[in-house]
KOLGU-863771 format. One record per residue (C-alpha): chain; residue in three letters; z, x, y. Coordinates in steps of 0.02 Angstrom, whole numbers, padded with zeros to 5 digits. Layout:
BEGIN
('A'; 'ALA'; (Z; X; Y))
...
END
This chain:
BEGIN
('A'; 'MET'; (00223; 00373; 00772))
('A'; 'SER'; (00100; 00433; 00646))
('A'; 'ASN'; (-00059; 00435; 00645))
('A'; 'ILE'; (-00068; 00306; 00549))
('A'; 'LEU'; (00070; 00177; 00630))
('A'; 'GLN'; (-00055; 00215; 00827))
('A'; 'LYS'; (-00208; 00163; 00720))
('A'; 'LEU'; (-00137; 00029; 00665))
('A'; 'GLU'; (-00043; -00029; 00801))
('A'; 'ALA'; (-00221; -00027; 00902))
('A'; 'ILE'; (-00291; -00133; 00767))
('A'; 'LYS'; (-00132; -00267; 00808))
('A'; 'ILE'; (-00201; -00249; 00979))
('A'; 'ARG'; (-00367; -00279; 00969))
('A'; 'PHE'; (-00329; -00423; 00839))
('A'; 'GLU'; (-00220; -00511; 00965))
('A'; 'GLU'; (-00380; -00474; 01114))
('A'; 'VAL'; (-00500; -00564; 00957))
('A'; 'GLY'; (-00356; -00721; 00934))
('A'; 'GLN'; (-00376; -00747; 01128))
('A'; 'MET'; (-00580; -00750; 01116))
('A'; 'ILE'; (-00611; -00881; 00970))
('A'; 'VAL'; (-00513; -01003; 01075))
('A'; 'ASP'; (-00611; -00970; 01250))
('A'; 'PRO'; (-00725; -01130; 01275))
('A'; 'ASP'; (-00876; -01015; 01337))
('A'; 'ILE'; (-00862; -00911; 01189))
('A'; 'ILE'; (-00848; -01053; 01060))
('A'; 'ALA'; (-01010; -01110; 01155))
('A'; 'ASP'; (-01089; -00957; 01120))
('A'; 'MET'; (-01101; -00997; 00930))
('A'; 'ASP'; (-01154; -00800; 00854))
('A'; 'ARG'; (-01028; -00732; 00957))
('A'; 'TYR'; (-00910; -00849; 00905))
('A'; 'VAL'; (-00955; -00837; 00705))
('A'; 'LYS'; (-00938; -00641; 00717))
('A'; 'LEU'; (-00770; -00647; 00838))
('A'; 'ASN'; (-00720; -00790; 00712))
('A'; 'LYS'; (-00763; -00643; 00542))
('A'; 'GLU'; (-00681; -00495; 00646))
('A'; 'TYR'; (-00518; -00600; 00673))
('A'; 'LYS'; (-00501; -00622; 00485))
('A'; 'ASP'; (-00542; -00448; 00445))
('A'; 'LEU'; (-00422; -00391; 00546))
('A'; 'GLU'; (-00295; -00513; 00497))
('A'; 'GLU'; (-00272; -00434; 00336))
('A'; 'VAL'; (-00258; -00277; 00418))
('A'; 'VAL'; (-00112; -00346; 00533))
('A'; 'LYS'; (-00033; -00437; 00388))
('A'; 'ALA'; (00010; -00274; 00299))
('A'; 'TYR'; (00029; -00157; 00463))
('A'; 'LYS'; (00189; -00278; 00466))
('A'; 'ALA'; (00254; -00264; 00276))
('A'; 'TYR'; (00220; -00085; 00334))
('A'; 'LYS'; (00313; -00072; 00495))
('A'; 'ASN'; (00460; -00189; 00430))
('A'; 'VAL'; (00497; -00065; 00263))
('A'; 'ILE'; (00497; 00095; 00417))
('A'; 'ASP'; (00627; -00010; 00526))
('A'; 'ASN'; (00730; -00032; 00396))
('A'; 'ILE'; (00717; 00167; 00353))
('A'; 'GLU'; (00757; 00214; 00493))
('A'; 'SER'; (00904; 00085; 00509))
('A'; 'SER'; (00984; 00155; 00339))
('A'; 'LYS'; (00959; 00342; 00379))
('A'; 'LYS'; (01059; 00275; 00543))
('A'; 'MET'; (01217; 00205; 00451))
('A'; 'LEU'; (01223; 00334; 00334))
('A'; 'SER'; (01227; 00469; 00465))
('A'; 'GLU'; (01355; 00374; 00575))
('A'; 'THR'; (01463; 00262; 00456))
('A'; 'LYS'; (01626; 00316; 00375))
('A'; 'ASP'; (01637; 00184; 00260))
('A'; 'PRO'; (01581; 00224; 00065))
('A'; 'GLU'; (01548; 00071; 00008))
('A'; 'MET'; (01427; 00072; 00176))
('A'; 'LYS'; (01391; 00214; 00136))
('A'; 'GLU'; (01332; 00195; -00044))
('A'; 'MET'; (01240; 00013; 00001))
('A'; 'ALA'; (01122; 00115; 00140))
('A'; 'GLN'; (01061; 00250; 00013))
('A'; 'MET'; (01027; 00138; -00118))
('A'; 'GLU'; (00933; 00047; 00035))
('A'; 'LEU'; (00854; 00201; 00048))
('A'; 'ASP'; (00799; 00252; -00154))
('A'; 'GLU'; (00705; 00059; -00144))
('A'; 'LEU'; (00601; 00085; 00013))
('A'; 'ILE'; (00554; 00274; 00029))
('A'; 'PRO'; (00437; 00249; -00130))
('A'; 'GLU'; (00409; 00098; -00061))
('A'; 'LYS'; (00343; 00155; 00112))
('A'; 'GLU'; (00248; 00293; -00026))
('A'; 'ARG'; (00139; 00162; -00102))
('A'; 'LEU'; (00124; 00072; 00067))
('A'; 'ASP'; (00044; 00230; 00142))
('A'; 'GLU'; (-00073; 00249; 00020))
('A'; 'GLU'; (-00103; 00058; 00054))
('A'; 'MET'; (-00129; 00074; 00248))
('A'; 'LYS'; (-00252; 00240; 00216))
('A'; 'VAL'; (-00370; 00123; 00096))
('A'; 'LEU'; (-00340; -00017; 00260))
('A'; 'LEU'; (-00397; 00086; 00367))
('A'; 'ILE'; (-00559; 00132; 00308))
('A'; 'PRO'; (-00706; 00073; 00380))
('A'; 'LYS'; (-00760; -00068; 00303))
('A'; 'ASP'; (-00956; -00030; 00263))
('A'; 'PRO'; (-01029; -00221; 00377))
('A'; 'GLU'; (-01177; -00233; 00233))
('A'; 'ASP'; (-00993; -00277; 00109))
('A'; 'ASP'; (-00992; -00457; 00161))
('A'; 'LYS'; (-01172; -00503; 00115))
('A'; 'ASN'; (-01270; -00612; -00003))
('A'; 'VAL'; (-01376; -00498; -00121))
('A'; 'ILE'; (-01563; -00469; -00194))
('A'; 'VAL'; (-01574; -00403; -00346))
('A'; 'GLU'; (-01717; -00338; -00429))
('A'; 'LEU'; (-01726; -00298; -00601))
('A'; 'ARG'; (-01887; -00189; -00692))
('A'; 'ALA'; (-01910; -00126; -00872))
('A'; 'GLY'; (-01937; 00073; -00853))
('A'; 'THR'; (-01958; 00175; -01011))
('A'; 'GLY'; (-01965; 00102; -01176))
('A'; 'GLY'; (-02098; -00046; -01175))
('A'; 'ASP'; (-02024; -00178; -01232))
('A'; 'GLU'; (-01876; -00117; -01284))
('A'; 'ALA'; (-01838; -00111; -01093))
('A'; 'CYS'; (-01898; -00283; -01068))
('A'; 'ILE'; (-01764; -00342; -01171))
('A'; 'PHE'; (-01646; -00232; -01103))
('A'; 'VAL'; (-01702; -00319; -00917))
('A'; 'GLU'; (-01654; -00468; -00992))
('A'; 'ASP'; (-01491; -00409; -01073))
('A'; 'ILE'; (-01427; -00331; -00904))
('A'; 'PHE'; (-01470; -00515; -00810))
('A'; 'ARG'; (-01360; -00592; -00929))
('A'; 'MET'; (-01234; -00469; -00894))
('A'; 'TYR'; (-01223; -00502; -00707))
('A'; 'SER'; (-01258; -00683; -00723))
('A'; 'MET'; (-01065; -00696; -00828))
('A'; 'TYR'; (-01002; -00570; -00698))
('A'; 'CYS'; (-01067; -00674; -00542))
('A'; 'LYS'; (-01019; -00858; -00648))
('A'; 'ASN'; (-00837; -00770; -00673))
('A'; 'MET'; (-00840; -00730; -00501))
('A'; 'GLY'; (-00869; -00909; -00450))
('A'; 'TRP'; (-01040; -00830; -00372))
('A'; 'LYS'; (-01215; -00932; -00393))
('A'; 'VAL'; (-01361; -00863; -00468))
('A'; 'GLU'; (-01528; -00907; -00434))
('A'; 'VAL'; (-01693; -00836; -00486))
('A'; 'VAL'; (-01856; -00796; -00359))
('A'; 'ASN'; (-01963; -00726; -00482))
('A'; 'SER'; (-01960; -00664; -00658))
('A'; 'ASN'; (-02127; -00572; -00747))
('A'; 'GLU'; (-02096; -00600; -00931))
('A'; 'GLY'; (-02130; -00425; -01048))
('A'; 'GLY'; (-02245; -00456; -01202))
('A'; 'THR'; (-02193; -00529; -01328))
('A'; 'THR'; (-01971; -00552; -01261))
('A'; 'GLY'; (-01894; -00545; -01105))
('A'; 'TYR'; (-01946; -00475; -00934))
('A'; 'LYS'; (-02039; -00326; -00841))
('A'; 'GLU'; (-01957; -00393; -00690))
('A'; 'ILE'; (-01841; -00523; -00633))
('A'; 'SER'; (-01757; -00531; -00441))
('A'; 'PHE'; (-01631; -00661; -00442))
('A'; 'GLU'; (-01497; -00705; -00273))
('A'; 'ILE'; (-01334; -00687; -00301))
('A'; 'SER'; (-01235; -00789; -00169))
('A'; 'GLY'; (-01028; -00800; -00145))
('A'; 'GLU'; (-00904; -00677; -00061))
('A'; 'GLY'; (-00901; -00509; -00032))
('A'; 'VAL'; (-01068; -00513; -00133))
('A'; 'TYR'; (-01114; -00332; -00079))
('A'; 'GLY'; (-00960; -00238; -00073))
('A'; 'THR'; (-00952; -00272; -00269))
('A'; 'MET'; (-01125; -00252; -00323))
('A'; 'LYS'; (-01203; -00127; -00230))
('A'; 'PHE'; (-01129; -00004; -00354))
('A'; 'GLU'; (-01256; -00042; -00470))
('A'; 'SER'; (-01417; 00026; -00409))
('A'; 'GLY'; (-01520; 00156; -00507))
('A'; 'VAL'; (-01582; 00206; -00680))
('A'; 'HIS'; (-01478; 00102; -00806))
('A'; 'ARG'; (-01509; 00194; -01012))
('A'; 'VAL'; (-01476; 00111; -01167))
('A'; 'GLN'; (-01481; 00187; -01324))
('A'; 'ARG'; (-01503; 00073; -01458))
('A'; 'VAL'; (-01598; 00034; -01643))
('A'; 'PRO'; (-01711; -00098; -01596))
('A'; 'GLU'; (-01755; -00258; -01715))
('A'; 'THR'; (-01908; -00187; -01743))
('A'; 'GLU'; (-01887; 00001; -01809))
('A'; 'SER'; (-01874; -00003; -01980))
('A'; 'GLN'; (-01838; 00189; -02012))
('A'; 'GLY'; (-01660; 00147; -01912))
('A'; 'ARG'; (-01681; 00270; -01791))
('A'; 'VAL'; (-01609; 00247; -01596))
('A'; 'HIS'; (-01753; 00215; -01486))
('A'; 'THR'; (-01702; 00252; -01272))
('A'; 'SER'; (-01729; 00129; -01119))
('A'; 'ALA'; (-01726; 00122; -00971))
('A'; 'ILE'; (-01741; 00004; -00850))
('A'; 'THR'; (-01696; 00003; -00635))
('A'; 'VAL'; (-01591; -00094; -00554))
('A'; 'ALA'; (-01595; -00129; -00353))
('A'; 'VAL'; (-01461; -00208; -00284))
('A'; 'MET'; (-01528; -00262; -00070))
('A'; 'PRO'; (-01409; -00346; 00045))
('A'; 'GLU'; (-01484; -00502; 00090))
('A'; 'ALA'; (-01562; -00493; 00279))
('A'; 'GLU'; (-01537; -00643; 00385))
('A'; 'GLU'; (-01669; -00679; 00548))
('A'; 'VAL'; (-01518; -00584; 00671))
('A'; 'ASP'; (-01533; -00426; 00541))
('A'; 'PHE'; (-01710; -00400; 00548))
('A'; 'GLU'; (-01863; -00475; 00633))
('A'; 'LEU'; (-01986; -00498; 00536))
('A'; 'ASN'; (-02183; -00523; 00656))
('A'; 'MET'; (-02261; -00649; 00557))
('A'; 'ALA'; (-02430; -00571; 00611))
('A'; 'ASP'; (-02416; -00438; 00510))
('A'; 'VAL'; (-02398; -00572; 00367))
('A'; 'LYS'; (-02528; -00597; 00228))
('A'; 'LYS'; (-02477; -00768; 00147))
('A'; 'ASP'; (-02564; -00832; -00006))
('A'; 'THR'; (-02541; -00960; -00146))
('A'; 'TYR'; (-02624; -00966; -00354))
('A'; 'ARG'; (-02542; -01043; -00484))
('A'; 'SER'; (-02384; -01045; -00566))
('A'; 'SER'; (-02387; -00935; -00732))
('A'; 'GLY'; (-02281; -00938; -00899))
('A'; 'ALA'; (-02121; -01054; -00931))
('A'; 'GLY'; (-02083; -01205; -00788))
('A'; 'GLY'; (-02122; -01371; -00878))
('A'; 'GLN'; (-02274; -01511; -00821))
('A'; 'HIS'; (-02306; -01423; -00655))
('A'; 'VAL'; (-02341; -01258; -00716))
('A'; 'ASN'; (-02563; -01213; -00687))
('A'; 'LYS'; (-02559; -01382; -00589))
('A'; 'THR'; (-02524; -01354; -00412))
('A'; 'GLU'; (-02549; -01198; -00293))
('A'; 'SER'; (-02374; -01173; -00298))
('A'; 'ALA'; (-02298; -00987; -00321))
('A'; 'VAL'; (-02323; -00908; -00154))
('A'; 'ARG'; (-02375; -00695; -00126))
('A'; 'LEU'; (-02337; -00626; 00036))
('A'; 'THR'; (-02398; -00439; 00086))
('A'; 'HIS'; (-02308; -00362; 00224))
('A'; 'ILE'; (-02479; -00246; 00286))
('A'; 'PRO'; (-02404; -00109; 00388))
('A'; 'THR'; (-02316; -00046; 00256))
('A'; 'ASN'; (-02404; -00145; 00096))
('A'; 'THR'; (-02247; -00227; 00047))
('A'; 'VAL'; (-02303; -00379; -00073))
('A'; 'VAL'; (-02174; -00516; -00133))
('A'; 'GLU'; (-02210; -00635; -00265))
('A'; 'CYS'; (-02091; -00813; -00286))
('A'; 'GLN'; (-02182; -00947; -00412))
('A'; 'ASP'; (-01971; -01000; -00509))
('A'; 'GLY'; (-01960; -01132; -00362))
('A'; 'ARG'; (-02019; -01318; -00372))
('A'; 'SER'; (-02103; -01311; -00222))
('A'; 'GLN'; (-02215; -01204; -00120))
('A'; 'HIS'; (-02133; -01230; 00022))
('A'; 'LYS'; (-01980; -01136; -00062))
('A'; 'ASN'; (-02061; -01038; -00152))
('A'; 'TYR'; (-02084; -00970; 00006))
('A'; 'GLU'; (-01944; -00952; 00098))
('A'; 'LYS'; (-01866; -00884; -00037))
('A'; 'ALA'; (-02011; -00740; -00026))
('A'; 'LEU'; (-01994; -00728; 00149))
('A'; 'GLN'; (-01822; -00711; 00104))
('A'; 'VAL'; (-01847; -00568; 00017))
('A'; 'LEU'; (-01975; -00462; 00110))
('A'; 'ARG'; (-01852; -00489; 00250))
('A'; 'THR'; (-01734; -00422; 00143))
('A'; 'ARG'; (-01830; -00251; 00095))
('A'; 'LEU'; (-01872; -00233; 00230))
('A'; 'TYR'; (-01730; -00223; 00298))
('A'; 'GLN'; (-01672; -00088; 00154))
('A'; 'VAL'; (-01815; 00005; 00193))
('A'; 'GLU'; (-01710; 00031; 00386))
('A'; 'LEU'; (-01526; 00041; 00299))
('A'; 'GLU'; (-01583; 00170; 00145))
('A'; 'LYS'; (-01640; 00287; 00301))
('A'; 'LYS'; (-01463; 00257; 00406))
('A'; 'GLU'; (-01376; 00303; 00223))
('A'; 'ALA'; (-01479; 00454; 00185))
('A'; 'GLU'; (-01438; 00530; 00362))
('A'; 'ARG'; (-01249; 00501; 00319))
('A'; 'ALA'; (-01286; 00580; 00169))
('A'; 'ALA'; (-01327; 00722; 00271))
('A'; 'HIS'; (-01142; 00716; 00320))
('A'; 'ARG'; (-01089; 00693; 00174))
('A'; 'LYS'; (-01137; 00704; -00003))
('A'; 'SER'; (-01098; 00527; -00071))
('A'; 'LEU'; (-01080; 00540; -00254))
('A'; 'VAL'; (-01046; 00336; -00302))
('A'; 'SER'; (-01196; 00270; -00175))
('A'; 'THR'; (-01331; 00384; -00129))
('A'; 'GLY'; (-01447; 00241; -00110))
('A'; 'ASP'; (-01570; 00351; -00243))
('A'; 'ARG'; (-01642; 00217; -00338))
('A'; 'SER'; (-01715; 00348; -00475))
('A'; 'ALA'; (-01543; 00426; -00477))
('A'; 'LYS'; (-01470; 00376; -00686))
('A'; 'ILE'; (-01298; 00311; -00671))
('A'; 'ARG'; (-01243; 00234; -00840))
('A'; 'THR'; (-01300; 00232; -01023))
('A'; 'TYR'; (-01243; 00100; -01128))
('A'; 'ASN'; (-01244; 00191; -01299))
('A'; 'TYR'; (-01245; 00057; -01437))
('A'; 'PRO'; (-01202; 00150; -01599))
('A'; 'GLN'; (-01062; 00214; -01512))
('A'; 'GLY'; (-01001; 00045; -01437))
('A'; 'ARG'; (-00973; 00147; -01272))
('A'; 'ILE'; (-01036; 00130; -01082))
('A'; 'THR'; (-01049; 00280; -00991))
('A'; 'ASP'; (-01057; 00303; -00773))
('A'; 'HIS'; (-01102; 00465; -00739))
('A'; 'ARG'; (-01065; 00460; -00536))
('A'; 'ILE'; (-00894; 00436; -00582))
('A'; 'ASN'; (-00895; 00509; -00767))
('A'; 'LYS'; (-00808; 00363; -00823))
('A'; 'THR'; (-00848; 00325; -01042))
('A'; 'MET'; (-00779; 00138; -01085))
('A'; 'TYR'; (-00801; 00086; -01265))
('A'; 'ASN'; (-00781; -00096; -01254))
('A'; 'LEU'; (-00977; -00095; -01229))
('A'; 'SER'; (-00989; -00282; -01330))
('A'; 'ASN'; (-00873; -00369; -01176))
('A'; 'PHE'; (-00945; -00271; -01042))
('A'; 'MET'; (-01139; -00359; -01108))
('A'; 'ASN'; (-01024; -00516; -01096))
('A'; 'GLY'; (-00993; -00490; -00904))
('A'; 'ASP'; (-00844; -00395; -00915))
('A'; 'ILE'; (-00889; -00244; -00785))
('A'; 'GLN'; (-00749; -00272; -00646))
('A'; 'GLU'; (-00630; -00115; -00721))
('A'; 'MET'; (-00811; 00008; -00700))
('A'; 'ILE'; (-00844; -00084; -00509))
('A'; 'ASP'; (-00641; -00041; -00476))
('A'; 'ALA'; (-00647; 00138; -00537))
('A'; 'LEU'; (-00812; 00170; -00420))
('A'; 'LYS'; (-00732; 00084; -00267))
('A'; 'MET'; (-00597; 00191; -00281))
('A'; 'ALA'; (-00699; 00331; -00312))
('A'; 'GLU'; (-00806; 00309; -00154))
('A'; 'ASN'; (-00638; 00247; -00061))
('A'; 'ALA'; (-00573; 00430; -00085))
('A'; 'GLU'; (-00735; 00528; -00052))
('A'; 'LYS'; (-00727; 00411; 00107))
('A'; 'MET'; (-00544; 00466; 00158))
('A'; 'LYS'; (-00592; 00640; 00116))
('A'; 'ALA'; (-00734; 00636; 00226))
('A'; 'GLY'; (-00612; 00527; 00353))
('A'; 'GLU'; (-00473; 00703; 00349))
('A'; 'THR'; (-00640; 00850; 00375))
('A'; 'GLU'; (-00728; 00769; 00512))
END
């Protein structure tokens, strides 16, 4: 039996085990364990389904080969050969599919995310680009059926945002959005530029898997809470009540502000969620750095200072520097049509993981 088949057979055995466990009354009574096992069952089900189709193709190849070697009937031989001609390319295609399915899944991939966009070099132009990228992600999320909720925003001097943070919730959000972390650079002629010169501005994007209480235990004795009046756009409640919340994690001096919710309670809950996520992200980055020491990942280094993408308006192109991919559909891209780039990044990461698996 090949190495791939052995691994798939082991997954099938585990799938059957988990299937029996999730109907066990003792496990159903333990909600945390039940939820984890249910998720594992769902993940394994996809692999087992593919394995059955793969095994079926392999069995059919064996029986066609047997018929070809044993039968004397020319018609039967021809039929067996025709089947083999169809089945062998199908097996080769499935071989690659199985390799991808067997890549260990990042446990963070299914999580919701907190995204933070910050203007870097470029003054007002960088603030405008923060707004453009926020709009791009919002449109992409709408296409994906994901929910976007602004947690906090700080408006630019004249237009756009100095920074904006928002939560994206849905299925498999982090597994898709994690490739967006890093420095995004824009090259274009600002509206205020009378000479028609192209300016370069930059913003940073941080995509963090949302930490649940079970992921990161936050000691509330380490957290200082301040309330203040909201500022900026927001209707009649602005500046009348102290609904905005600032949380400071004293040991790390991590500060989170939230003022976009209507009530202090809602802002407090959101700020707490972001604080927990930021502190959890620090732990994840340490782990990622350890992993990167073993295999240098081109795609997701976790280095937020790395320039990952350039948006060139005069030439209508987007270039992702990690995989050296250039696309010439900037207008559609900025309207949320970013799936092709994300798919290419996923493929590059999978290829890296497979290569690492071969060398380990």
